[in-house]
All heavy atoms as a GROMACS GRO file, in nm:
protein
  594
    1MET      N    1  10.964   3.716  12.749
    1MET     CA    2  10.971   3.647  12.874
    1MET      C    3  10.881   3.523  12.871
    1MET      O    4  10.920   3.417  12.921
    1MET     CB    5  10.929   3.744  12.984
    1MET     CG    6  10.953   3.689  13.119
    1MET     SD    7  11.129   3.666  13.141
    1MET     CE    8  11.151   3.725  13.299
    2ARG      N    9  10.765   3.539  12.810
    2ARG     CA   10  10.672   3.425  12.802
    2ARG      C   11  10.734   3.309  12.723
    2ARG      O   12  10.722   3.194  12.761
    2ARG     CB   13  10.542   3.471  12.739
    2ARG     CG   14  10.440   3.363  12.730
    2ARG     CD   15  10.314   3.414  12.668
    2ARG     NE   16  10.223   3.303  12.648
    2ARG     CZ   17  10.096   3.315  12.629
    2ARG    NH1   18  10.041   3.434  12.626
    2ARG    NH2   19  10.022   3.210  12.611
    3TYR      N   20  10.801   3.344  12.612
    3TYR     CA   21  10.867   3.241  12.530
    3TYR      C   22  10.970   3.163  12.612
    3TYR      O   23  10.973   3.040  12.608
    3TYR     CB   24  10.933   3.305  12.408
    3TYR     CG   25  11.019   3.211  12.330
    3TYR    CD1   26  10.962   3.118  12.244
    3TYR    CD2   27  11.156   3.212  12.344
    3TYR    CE1   28  11.040   3.029  12.173
    3TYR    CE2   29  11.236   3.124  12.273
    3TYR     CZ   30  11.178   3.033  12.188
    3TYR     OH   31  11.256   2.945  12.117
    4LEU      N   32  11.051   3.235  12.687
    4LEU     CA   33  11.154   3.169  12.769
    4LEU      C   34  11.093   3.084  12.879
    4LEU      O   35  11.141   2.974  12.908
    4LEU     CB   36  11.249   3.272  12.828
    4LEU     CG   37  11.338   3.344  12.728
    4LEU    CD1   38  11.418   3.452  12.798
    4LEU    CD2   39  11.430   3.247  12.656
    5THR      N   40  10.987   3.133  12.941
    5THR     CA   41  10.920   3.056  13.045
    5THR      C   42  10.865   2.926  12.990
    5THR      O   43  10.881   2.819  13.049
    5THR     CB   44  10.806   3.139  13.109
    5THR    OG1   45  10.862   3.260  13.162
    5THR    CG2   46  10.737   3.063  13.220
    6LYS      N   47  10.801   2.933  12.874
    6LYS     CA   48  10.748   2.812  12.809
    6LYS      C   49  10.861   2.717  12.771
    6LYS      O   50  10.849   2.596  12.785
    6LYS     CB   51  10.667   2.848  12.684
    6LYS     CG   52  10.530   2.901  12.716
    6LYS     CD   53  10.446   2.790  12.768
    6LYS     CE   54  10.302   2.827  12.774
    6LYS     NZ   55  10.224   2.730  12.845
    7SER      N   56  10.972   2.772  12.722
    7SER     CA   57  11.087   2.689  12.685
    7SER      C   58  11.141   2.613  12.805
    7SER      O   59  11.176   2.496  12.795
    7SER     CB   60  11.197   2.775  12.624
    7SER     OG   61  11.155   2.832  12.503
    8LEU      N   62  11.150   2.680  12.919
    8LEU     CA   63  11.202   2.615  13.039
    8LEU      C   64  11.111   2.502  13.086
    8LEU      O   65  11.158   2.400  13.136
    8LEU     CB   66  11.219   2.718  13.151
    8LEU     CG   67  11.338   2.812  13.134
    8LEU    CD1   68  11.336   2.919  13.243
    8LEU    CD2   69  11.468   2.735  13.137
    9GLU      N   70  10.980   2.519  13.067
    9GLU     CA   71  10.886   2.414  13.107
    9GLU      C   72  10.906   2.287  13.024
    9GLU      O   73  10.881   2.177  13.072
    9GLU     CB   74  10.743   2.464  13.089
    9GLU     CG   75  10.702   2.571  13.187
    9GLU     CD   76  10.566   2.632  13.155
    9GLU    OE1   77  10.499   2.585  13.062
    9GLU    OE2   78  10.528   2.727  13.226
   10GLN      N   79  10.952   2.302  12.902
   10GLN     CA   80  10.968   2.188  12.812
   10GLN      C   81  11.112   2.140  12.803
   10GLN      O   82  11.144   2.049  12.726
   10GLN     CB   83  10.918   2.225  12.673
   10GLN     CG   84  10.771   2.260  12.672
   10GLN     CD   85  10.726   2.313  12.538
   10GLN    OE1   86  10.801   2.316  12.442
   10GLN    NE2   87  10.602   2.354  12.531
   11LEU      N   88  11.200   2.198  12.881
   11LEU     CA   89  11.342   2.166  12.879
   11LEU      C   90  11.366   2.021  12.916
   11LEU      O   91  11.306   1.968  13.010
   11LEU     CB   92  11.416   2.258  12.977
   11LEU     CG   93  11.566   2.242  12.984
   11LEU    CD1   94  11.629   2.292  12.857
   11LEU    CD2   95  11.619   2.319  13.103
   12ARG      N   96  11.455   1.957  12.843
   12ARG     CA   97  11.493   1.820  12.872
   12ARG      C   98  11.643   1.806  12.850
   12ARG      O   99  11.694   1.842  12.745
   12ARG     CB  100  11.419   1.724  12.780
   12ARG     CG  101  11.441   1.578  12.816
   12ARG     CD  102  11.360   1.491  12.726
   12ARG     NE  103  11.417   1.498  12.593
   12ARG     CZ  104  11.437   1.394  12.515
   12ARG    NH1  105  11.400   1.276  12.554
   12ARG    NH2  106  11.491   1.408  12.397
   13ILE      N  107  11.713   1.757  12.948
   13ILE     CA  108  11.858   1.738  12.937
   13ILE      C  109  11.883   1.607  12.863
   13ILE      O  110  11.825   1.504  12.895
   13ILE     CB  111  11.924   1.735  13.076
   13ILE    CG1  112  11.904   1.870  13.145
   13ILE    CG2  113  12.070   1.699  13.066
   13ILE    CD1  114  11.949   1.875  13.288
   14VAL      N  115  11.973   1.613  12.763
   14VAL     CA  116  12.008   1.494  12.686
   14VAL      C  117  12.141   1.442  12.739
   14VAL      O  118  12.244   1.507  12.726
   14VAL     CB  119  12.020   1.528  12.535
   14VAL    CG1  120  12.062   1.406  12.456
   14VAL    CG2  121  11.891   1.587  12.484
   15HIS      N  122  12.138   1.326  12.802
   15HIS     CA  123  12.260   1.265  12.857
   15HIS      C  124  12.322   1.171  12.754
   15HIS      O  125  12.251   1.109  12.674
   15HIS     CB  126  12.227   1.188  12.985
   15HIS     CG  127  12.178   1.275  13.096
   15HIS    ND1  128  12.261   1.357  13.168
   15HIS    CD2  129  12.054   1.295  13.146
   15HIS    CE1  130  12.192   1.423  13.258
   15HIS    NE2  131  12.065   1.387  13.246
   16TYR      N  132  12.453   1.161  12.757
   16TYR     CA  133  12.524   1.074  12.664
   16TYR      C  134  12.498   0.928  12.697
   16TYR      O  135  12.489   0.888  12.812
   16TYR     CB  136  12.675   1.100  12.670
   16TYR     CG  137  12.753   0.999  12.591
   16TYR    CD1  138  12.757   1.006  12.454
   16TYR    CD2  139  12.818   0.894  12.654
   16TYR    CE1  140  12.826   0.913  12.380
   16TYR    CE2  141  12.887   0.799  12.581
   16TYR     CZ  142  12.890   0.809  12.443
   16TYR     OH  143  12.958   0.715  12.371
   17SER      N  144  12.488   0.849  12.592
   17SER     CA  145  12.475   0.704  12.603
   17SER      C  146  12.557   0.642  12.490
   17SER      O  147  12.554   0.692  12.377
   17SER     CB  148  12.328   0.663  12.589
   17SER     OG  149  12.319   0.524  12.569
   18PRO      N  150  12.630   0.534  12.514
   18PRO     CA  151  12.708   0.471  12.407
   18PRO      C  152  12.622   0.430  12.287
   18PRO      O  153  12.671   0.422  12.176
   18PRO     CB  154  12.769   0.348  12.475
   18PRO     CG  155  12.770   0.380  12.619
   18PRO     CD  156  12.651   0.468  12.643
   19GLN      N  157  12.494   0.408  12.308
   19GLN     CA  158  12.404   0.370  12.197
   19GLN      C  159  12.385   0.486  12.100
   19GLN      O  160  12.338   0.465  11.988
   19GLN     CB  161  12.268   0.327  12.252
   19GLN     CG  162  12.277   0.205  12.341
   19GLN     CD  163  12.156   0.192  12.432
   19GLN    OE1  164  12.092   0.290  12.466
   19GLN    NE2  165  12.127   0.070  12.470
   20GLN      N  166  12.424   0.606  12.138
   20GLN     CA  167  12.408   0.723  12.052
   20GLN      C  168  12.521   0.738  11.952
   20GLN      O  169  12.510   0.815  11.858
   20GLN     CB  170  12.399   0.850  12.138
   20GLN     CG  171  12.279   0.854  12.227
   20GLN     CD  172  12.288   0.965  12.330
   20GLN    OE1  173  12.396   1.016  12.359
   20GLN    NE2  174  12.175   1.001  12.388
   21ASP      N  175  12.630   0.666  11.971
   21ASP     CA  176  12.744   0.677  11.880
   21ASP      C  177  12.701   0.652  11.736
   21ASP      O  178  12.631   0.555  11.707
   21ASP     CB  179  12.855   0.578  11.918
   21ASP     CG  180  12.936   0.626  12.037
   21ASP    OD1  181  12.920   0.743  12.076
   21ASP    OD2  182  13.016   0.547  12.089
   22GLY      N  183  12.743   0.742  11.647
   22GLY     CA  184  12.712   0.727  11.506
   22GLY      C  185  12.575   0.779  11.467
   22GLY      O  186  12.538   0.775  11.350
   23LYS      N  187  12.498   0.830  11.563
   23LYS     CA  188  12.364   0.881  11.534
   23LYS      C  189  12.364   1.034  11.544
   23LYS      O  190  12.445   1.092  11.615
   23LYS     CB  191  12.262   0.823  11.630
   23LYS     CG  192  12.250   0.673  11.619
   23LYS     CD  193  12.126   0.627  11.688
   23LYS     CE  194  12.102   0.484  11.692
   23LYS     NZ  195  12.132   0.384  11.622
   24VAL      N  196  12.274   1.096  11.471
   24VAL     CA  197  12.261   1.242  11.471
   24VAL      C  198  12.125   1.276  11.530
   24VAL      O  199  12.024   1.223  11.486
   24VAL     CB  200  12.275   1.298  11.328
   24VAL    CG1  201  12.257   1.448  11.329
   24VAL    CG2  202  12.410   1.261  11.270
   25PHE      N  203  12.123   1.364  11.630
   25PHE     CA  204  11.999   1.400  11.698
   25PHE      C  205  12.018   1.535  11.766
   25PHE      O  206  12.130   1.588  11.772
   25PHE     CB  207  11.961   1.293  11.802
   25PHE     CG  208  12.072   1.265  11.900
   25PHE    CD1  209  12.079   1.334  12.019
   25PHE    CD2  210  12.171   1.172  11.871
   25PHE    CE1  211  12.181   1.310  12.110
   25PHE    CE2  212  12.274   1.148  11.961
   25PHE     CZ  213  12.279   1.218  12.080
   26PHE      N  214  11.911   1.590  11.817
   26PHE     CA  215  11.915   1.718  11.888
   26PHE      C  216  12.010   1.705  12.007
   26PHE      O  217  12.000   1.612  12.086
   26PHE     CB  218  11.774   1.754  11.936
   26PHE     CG  219  11.765   1.888  12.000
   26PHE    CD1  220  11.746   2.001  11.923
   26PHE    CD2  221  11.776   1.902  12.137
   26PHE    CE1  222  11.738   2.127  11.982
   26PHE    CE2  223  11.769   2.027  12.197
   26PHE     CZ  224  11.750   2.139  12.119
   27GLY      N  225  12.104   1.796  12.017
   27GLY     CA  226  12.200   1.795  12.126
   27GLY      C  227  12.329   1.722  12.096
   27GLY      O  228  12.424   1.730  12.172
   28ALA      N  229  12.335   1.653  11.982
   28ALA     CA  230  12.453   1.574  11.947
   28ALA      C  231  12.564   1.663  11.893
   28ALA      O  232  12.540   1.766  11.831
   28ALA     CB  233  12.418   1.469  11.842
   29TRP      N  234  12.688   1.621  11.916
   29TRP     CA  235  12.804   1.679  11.850
   29TRP      C  236  12.828   1.595  11.725
   29TRP      O  237  12.830   1.472  11.732
   29TRP     CB  238  12.928   1.674  11.940
   29TRP     CG  239  12.927   1.776  12.047
   29TRP    CD1  240  12.885   1.759  12.176
   29TRP    CD2  241  12.968   1.912  12.037
   29TRP    NE1  242  12.898   1.876  12.246
   29TRP    CE2  243  12.950   1.972  12.163
   29TRP    CE3  244  13.019   1.989  11.933
   29TRP    CZ2  245  12.981   2.105  12.187
   29TRP    CZ3  246  13.050   2.122  11.958
   29TRP    CH2  247  13.031   2.178  12.084
   30VAL      N  248  12.845   1.661  11.610
   30VAL     CA  249  12.869   1.590  11.485
   30VAL      C  250  12.995   1.646  11.420
   30VAL      O  251  13.030   1.762  11.438
   30VAL     CB  252  12.750   1.602  11.387
   30VAL    CG1  253  12.627   1.536  11.445
   30VAL    CG2  254  12.720   1.745  11.351
   31GLU      N  255  13.064   1.560  11.345
   31GLU     CA  256  13.180   1.603  11.269
   31GLU      C  257  13.147   1.589  11.122
   31GLU      O  258  13.093   1.486  11.079
   31GLU     CB  259  13.302   1.519  11.304
   31GLU     CG  260  13.353   1.547  11.444
   31GLU     CD  261  13.479   1.469  11.477
   31GLU    OE1  262  13.514   1.375  11.402
   31GLU    OE2  263  13.541   1.502  11.579
   32ILE      N  264  13.179   1.694  11.046
   32ILE     CA  265  13.152   1.695  10.903
   32ILE      C  266  13.285   1.716  10.831
   32ILE      O  267  13.362   1.805  10.866
   32ILE     CB  268  13.053   1.809  10.869
   32ILE    CG1  269  12.921   1.782  10.942
   32ILE    CG2  270  13.032   1.819  10.719
   32ILE    CD1  271  12.823   1.894  10.934
   33GLU      N  272  13.310   1.632  10.731
   33GLU     CA  273  13.435   1.639  10.656
   33GLU      C  274  13.406   1.680  10.512
   33GLU      O  275  13.317   1.624  10.448
   33GLU     CB  276  13.505   1.503  10.658
   33GLU     CG  277  13.638   1.502  10.589
   33GLU     CD  278  13.710   1.368  10.603
   33GLU    OE1  279  13.659   1.279  10.674
   33GLU    OE2  280  13.816   1.353  10.540
   34ASN      N  281  13.481   1.775  10.461
   34ASN     CA  282  13.463   1.816  10.322
   34ASN      C  283  13.554   1.734  10.230
   34ASN      O  284  13.628   1.648  10.277
   34ASN     CB  285  13.483   1.967  10.304
   34ASN     CG  286  13.627   2.011  10.323
   34ASN    OD1  287  13.720   1.930  10.327
   34ASN    ND2  288  13.647   2.141  10.335
   35GLY      N  289  13.548   1.762  10.101
   35GLY     CA  290  13.626   1.686  10.003
   35GLY      C  291  13.776   1.697  10.020
   35GLY      O  292  13.851   1.612   9.973
   36ASP      N  293  13.823   1.804  10.086
   36ASP     CA  294  13.966   1.823  10.108
   36ASP      C  295  14.015   1.757  10.237
   36ASP      O  296  14.132   1.765  10.270
   36ASP     CB  297  13.999   1.973  10.115
   36ASP     CG  298  13.974   2.045   9.984
   36ASP    OD1  299  13.985   1.980   9.878
   36ASP    OD2  300  13.944   2.165   9.988
   37GLY      N  301  13.924   1.694  10.311
   37GLY     CA  302  13.960   1.628  10.435
   37GLY      C  303  13.954   1.718  10.558
   37GLY      O  304  13.991   1.676  10.667
   38ASP      N  305  13.909   1.843  10.539
   38ASP     CA  306  13.894   1.934  10.654
   38ASP      C  307  13.772   1.892  10.735
   38ASP      O  308  13.666   1.867  10.680
   38ASP     CB  309  13.875   2.078  10.606
   38ASP     CG  310  13.995   2.130  10.528
   38ASP    OD1  311  14.108   2.091  10.562
   38ASP    OD2  312  13.973   2.211  10.436
   39ILE      N  313  13.788   1.885  10.867
   39ILE     CA  314  13.681   1.841  10.956
   39ILE      C  315  13.635   1.957  11.043
   39ILE      O  316  13.717   2.027  11.103
   39ILE     CB  317  13.727   1.724  11.044
   39ILE    CG1  318  13.761   1.603  10.956
   39ILE    CG2  319  13.621   1.688  11.147
   39ILE    CD1  320  13.821   1.487  11.032
   40LYS      N  321  13.505   1.976  11.050
   40LYS     CA  322  13.443   2.075  11.138
   40LYS      C  323  13.355   2.001  11.237
   40LYS      O  324  13.291   1.902  11.203
   40LYS     CB  325  13.356   2.173  11.059
   40LYS     CG  326  13.429   2.253  10.956
   40LYS     CD  327  13.495   2.370  11.020
   40LYS     CE  328  13.557   2.456  10.910
   40LYS     NZ  329  13.636   2.561  10.958
   41ARG      N  330  13.353   2.048  11.360
   41ARG     CA  331  13.272   1.986  11.465
   41ARG      C  332  13.164   2.084  11.509
   41ARG      O  333  13.194   2.200  11.540
   41ARG     CB  334  13.362   1.950  11.584
   41ARG     CG  335  13.294   1.867  11.689
   41ARG     CD  336  13.399   1.814  11.787
   41ARG     NE  337  13.336   1.722  11.878
   41ARG     CZ  338  13.318   1.744  12.006
   41ARG    NH1  339  13.359   1.858  12.060
   41ARG    NH2  340  13.260   1.655  12.082
   42PHE      N  341  13.039   2.037  11.509
   42PHE     CA  342  12.925   2.120  11.546
   42PHE      C  343  12.835   2.047  11.644
   42PHE      O  344  12.830   1.925  11.644
   42PHE     CB  345  12.839   2.152  11.422
   42PHE     CG  346  12.909   2.232  11.318
   42PHE    CD1  347  12.963   2.170  11.206
   42PHE    CD2  348  12.921   2.369  11.329
   42PHE    CE1  349  13.026   2.242  11.108
   42PHE    CE2  350  12.984   2.443  11.232
   42PHE     CZ  351  13.037   2.380  11.121
   43ARG      N  352  12.761   2.125  11.721
   43ARG     CA  353  12.658   2.070  11.807
   43ARG      C  354  12.523   2.115  11.754
   43ARG      O  355  12.504   2.232  11.721
   43ARG     CB  356  12.673   2.116  11.951
   43ARG     CG  357  12.575   2.046  12.042
   43ARG     CD  358  12.608   2.068  12.186
   43ARG     NE  359  12.533   1.972  12.265
   43ARG     CZ  360  12.529   1.974  12.396
   43ARG    NH1  361  12.598   2.064  12.463
   43ARG    NH2  362  12.458   1.885  12.460
   44ILE      N  363  12.428   2.024  11.745
   44ILE     CA  364  12.295   2.055  11.694
   44ILE      C  365  12.208   2.097  11.812
   44ILE      O  366  12.186   2.019  11.904
   44ILE     CB  367  12.235   1.934  11.620
   44ILE    CG1  368  12.326   1.898  11.502
   44ILE    CG2  369  12.094   1.964  11.575
   44ILE    CD1  370  12.283   1.775  11.427
   45VAL      N  371  12.162   2.222  11.806
   45VAL     CA  372  12.087   2.281  11.917
   45VAL      C  373  11.964   2.355  11.864
   45VAL      O  374  11.943   2.365  11.744
   45VAL     CB  375  12.175   2.378  11.998
   45VAL    CG1  376  12.292   2.306  12.061
   45VAL    CG2  377  12.224   2.493  11.912
   46GLY      N  378  11.886   2.410  11.955
   46GLY     CA  379  11.771   2.491  11.918
   46GLY      C  380  11.814   2.626  11.864
   46GLY      O  381  11.923   2.675  11.892
   47TYR      N  382  11.724   2.687  11.786
   47TYR     CA  383  11.752   2.816  11.724
   47TYR      C  384  11.798   2.920  11.825
   47TYR      O  385  11.891   2.996  11.798
   47TYR     CB  386  11.626   2.865  11.651
   47TYR     CG  387  11.635   3.008  11.607
   47TYR    CD1  388  11.708   3.043  11.495
   47TYR    CD2  389  11.570   3.108  11.679
   47TYR    CE1  390  11.718   3.174  11.454
   47TYR    CE2  391  11.579   3.241  11.639
   47TYR     CZ  392  11.652   3.273  11.527
   47TYR     OH  393  11.662   3.404  11.488
   48ASP      N  394  11.739   2.922  11.942
   48ASP     CA  395  11.772   3.025  12.040
   48ASP      C  396  11.905   3.002  12.111
   48ASP      O  397  11.947   3.082  12.192
   48ASP     CB  398  11.660   3.040  12.142
   48ASP     CG  399  11.622   2.909  12.210
   48ASP    OD1  400  11.659   2.802  12.158
   48ASP    OD2  401  11.554   2.914  12.313
   49GLU      N  402  11.974   2.894  12.079
   49GLU     CA  403  12.102   2.863  12.145
   49GLU      C  404  12.224   2.893  12.058
   49GLU      O  405  12.336   2.882  12.104
   49GLU     CB  406  12.106   2.714  12.182
   49GLU     CG  407  11.999   2.674  12.280
   49GLU     CD  408  12.004   2.525  12.306
   49GLU    OE1  409  12.087   2.483  12.389
   49GLU    OE2  410  11.926   2.451  12.242
   50ILE      N  411  12.203   2.930  11.930
   50ILE     CA  412  12.316   2.944  11.838
   50ILE      C  413  12.387   3.078  11.846
   50ILE      O  414  12.500   3.090  11.800
   50ILE     CB  415  12.273   2.918  11.692
   50ILE    CG1  416  12.171   3.021  11.646
   50ILE    CG2  417  12.221   2.777  11.675
   50ILE    CD1  418  12.138   3.014  11.498
   51PHE      N  419  12.326   3.178  11.903
   51PHE     CA  420  12.383   3.312  11.901
   51PHE      C  421  12.510   3.320  11.985
   51PHE      O  422  12.514   3.277  12.098
   51PHE     CB  423  12.279   3.414  11.949
   51PHE     CG  424  12.158   3.414  11.860
   51PHE    CD1  425  12.042   3.351  11.900
   51PHE    CD2  426  12.162   3.473  11.735
   51PHE    CE1  427  11.930   3.349  11.818
   51PHE    CE2  428  12.052   3.470  11.652
   51PHE     CZ  429  11.936   3.408  11.692
   52GLY      N  430  12.614   3.376  11.923
   52GLY     CA  431  12.742   3.391  11.991
   52GLY      C  432  12.828   3.266  11.990
   52GLY      O  433  12.935   3.264  12.049
   53ARG      N  434  12.782   3.161  11.925
   53ARG     CA  435  12.858   3.035  11.920
   53ARG      C  436  12.885   2.998  11.775
   53ARG      O  437  12.794   2.990  11.695
   53ARG     CB  438  12.779   2.921  11.984
   53ARG     CG  439  12.745   2.938  12.131
   53ARG     CD  440  12.866   2.926  12.222
   53ARG     NE  441  12.943   2.805  12.207
   53ARG     CZ  442  12.945   2.706  12.295
   53ARG    NH1  443  12.871   2.711  12.402
   53ARG    NH2  444  13.021   2.601  12.274
   54LYS      N  445  13.009   2.975  11.740
   54LYS     CA  446  13.043   2.935  11.603
   54LYS      C  447  13.040   2.783  11.587
   54LYS      O  448  13.045   2.733  11.476
   54LYS     CB  449  13.179   2.989  11.566
   54LYS     CG  450  13.182   3.141  11.557
   54LYS     CD  451  13.314   3.189  11.505
   54LYS     CE  452  13.325   3.338  11.512
   54LYS     NZ  453  13.262   3.412  11.409
   55ASP      N  454  13.033   2.711  11.698
   55ASP     CA  455  13.035   2.565  11.691
   55ASP      C  456  12.897   2.504  11.714
   55ASP      O  457  12.885   2.383  11.729
   55ASP     CB  458  13.135   2.507  11.790
   55ASP     CG  459  13.111   2.550  11.934
   55ASP    OD1  460  13.034   2.645  11.956
   55ASP    OD2  461  13.170   2.488  12.024
   56TYR      N  462  12.792   2.585  11.714
   56TYR     CA  463  12.655   2.537  11.728
   56TYR      C  464  12.578   2.566  11.600
   56TYR      O  465  12.596   2.673  11.540
   56TYR     CB  466  12.583   2.608  11.843
   56TYR     CG  467  12.613   2.558  11.982
   56TYR    CD1  468  12.722   2.478  12.009
   56TYR    CD2  469  12.533   2.594  12.088
   56TYR    CE1  470  12.749   2.434  12.138
   56TYR    CE2  471  12.558   2.551  12.217
   56TYR     CZ  472  12.667   2.471  12.241
   56TYR     OH  473  12.693   2.428  12.369
   57ILE      N  474  12.494   2.473  11.556
   57ILE     CA  475  12.405   2.496  11.443
   57ILE      C  476  12.263   2.462  11.484
   57ILE      O  477  12.240   2.375  11.568
   57ILE     CB  478  12.446   2.417  11.317
   57ILE    CG1  479  12.448   2.267  11.343
   57ILE    CG2  480  12.579   2.466  11.263
   57ILE    CD1  481  12.472   2.182  11.219
   58SER      N  482  12.168   2.530  11.423
   58SER     CA  483  12.028   2.510  11.456
   58SER      C  484  11.978   2.376  11.402
   58SER      O  485  12.016   2.333  11.293
   58SER     CB  486  11.944   2.623  11.395
   58SER     OG  487  11.806   2.592  11.403
   59ILE      N  488  11.892   2.310  11.477
   59ILE     CA  489  11.830   2.185  11.435
   59ILE      C  490  11.754   2.205  11.304
   59ILE      O  491  11.735   2.112  11.227
   59ILE     CB  492  11.738   2.128  11.546
   59ILE    CG1  493  11.685   1.990  11.511
   59ILE    CG2  494  11.621   2.221  11.572
   59ILE    CD1  495  11.781   1.880  11.531
   60ASP      N  496  11.711   2.328  11.277
   60ASP     CA  497  11.634   2.360  11.157
   60ASP      C  498  11.722   2.396  11.037
   60ASP      O  499  11.670   2.417  10.928
   60ASP     CB  500  11.539   2.476  11.185
   60ASP     CG  501  11.440   2.442  11.295
   60ASP    OD1  502  11.390   2.328  11.296
   60ASP    OD2  503  11.413   2.529  11.380
   61SER      N  504  11.853   2.402  11.055
   61SER     CA  505  11.942   2.442  10.945
   61SER      C  506  11.953   2.330  10.842
   61SER      O  507  11.939   2.212  10.875
   61SER     CB  508  12.081   2.476  10.999
   61SER     OG  509  12.147   2.358  11.042
   62PRO      N  510  11.980   2.366  10.717
   62PRO     CA  511  11.998   2.263  10.613
   62PRO      C  512  12.111   2.164  10.646
   62PRO      O  513  12.098   2.045  10.620
   62PRO     CB  514  12.032   2.345  10.489
   62PRO     CG  515  11.970   2.478  10.512
   62PRO     CD  516  11.982   2.501  10.661
   63MET      N  517  12.219   2.212  10.708
   63MET     CA  518  12.330   2.123  10.742
   63MET      C  519  12.288   2.019  10.847
   63MET      O  520  12.319   1.901  10.836
   63MET     CB  521  12.450   2.202  10.793
   63MET     CG  522  12.572   2.115  10.812
   63MET     SD  523  12.717   2.201  10.876
   63MET     CE  524  12.742   2.328  10.757
   64ALA      N  525  12.214   2.063  10.948
   64ALA     CA  526  12.168   1.970  11.052
   64ALA      C  527  12.070   1.868  10.994
   64ALA      O  528  12.076   1.750  11.027
   64ALA     CB  529  12.104   2.046  11.167
   65ARG      N  530  11.981   1.914  10.908
   65ARG     CA  531  11.884   1.823  10.847
   65ARG      C  532  11.953   1.719  10.759
   65ARG      O  533  11.918   1.601  10.760
   65ARG     CB  534  11.780   1.900  10.767
   65ARG     CG  535  11.686   1.978  10.857
   65ARG     CD  536  11.588   2.058  10.774
   65ARG     NE  537  11.511   2.145  10.858
   65ARG     CZ  538  11.383   2.128  10.884
   65ARG    NH1  539  11.318   2.026  10.833
   65ARG    NH2  540  11.319   2.212  10.962
   66ALA      N  541  12.054   1.763  10.683
   66ALA     CA  542  12.128   1.669  10.597
   66ALA      C  543  12.205   1.568  10.683
   66ALA      O  544  12.208   1.449  10.651
   66ALA     CB  545  12.223   1.745  10.506
   67ALA      N  546  12.266   1.615  10.791
   67ALA     CA  547  12.340   1.524  10.880
   67ALA      C  548  12.247   1.424  10.944
   67ALA      O  549  12.281   1.306  10.958
   67ALA     CB  550  12.415   1.605  10.986
   68GLU      N  551  12.128   1.470  10.982
   68GLU     CA  552  12.031   1.381  11.045
   68GLU      C  553  11.988   1.271  10.948
   68GLU      O  554  11.979   1.154  10.986
   68GLU     CB  555  11.909   1.460  11.090
   68GLU     CG  556  11.807   1.377  11.163
   68GLU     CD  557  11.685   1.457  11.205
   68GLU    OE1  558  11.656   1.561  11.142
   68GLU    OE2  559  11.620   1.414  11.300
   69LYS      N  560  11.966   1.305  10.823
   69LYS     CA  561  11.927   1.204  10.723
   69LYS      C  562  12.036   1.100  10.703
   69LYS      O  563  12.009   0.982  10.689
   69LYS     CB  564  11.894   1.272  10.590
   69LYS     CG  565  11.762   1.342  10.590
   69LYS     CD  566  11.732   1.404  10.457
   69LYS     CE  567  11.603   1.482  10.463
   69LYS     NZ  568  11.575   1.551  10.337
   70ARG      N  569  12.162   1.146  10.701
   70ARG     CA  570  12.274   1.053  10.680
   70ARG      C  571  12.304   0.971  10.804
   70ARG      O  572  12.358   0.861  10.795
   70ARG     CB  573  12.398   1.131  10.639
   70ARG     CG  574  12.379   1.194  10.501
   70ARG     CD  575  12.505   1.227  10.440
   70ARG     NE  576  12.582   1.105  10.423
   70ARG     CZ  577  12.674   1.089  10.334
   70ARG    NH1  578  12.702   1.185  10.253
   70ARG    NH2  579  12.742   0.978  10.324
   71GLY      N  580  12.270   1.022  10.923
   71GLY     CA  581  12.303   0.955  11.048
   71GLY      C  582  12.201   0.854  11.095
   71GLY      O  583  12.213   0.796  11.201
   72ARG      N  584  12.098   0.831  11.016
   72ARG     CA  585  11.995   0.734  11.057
   72ARG      C  586  12.037   0.593  11.032
   72ARG      O  587  12.114   0.557  10.955
   72ARG     CB  588  11.865   0.761  10.981
   72ARG     CG  589  11.798   0.885  11.027
   72ARG     CD  590  11.667   0.903  10.956
   72ARG     NE  591  11.614   1.034  10.993
   72ARG     CZ  592  11.513   1.088  10.937
   72ARG    NH1  593  11.448   1.028  10.842
   72ARG    NH2  594  11.471   1.206  10.973
   0.00000   0.00000   0.00000
């Protein structure tokens, strides 16, 4: 309960802005294409938000970190 209370105190809503296009950041939806042309769409979120969602990945995951490096 304490963890959730602290999380709520630090909560910040990320609103869309056209300046965000092409950038990778916390809360962003990203599309990743493999060598066969298959595209997957994911949202980069906090670790505690990924459970029960197949389209969310943790900001700490290797895929999110790699996307962030390429999206700068």
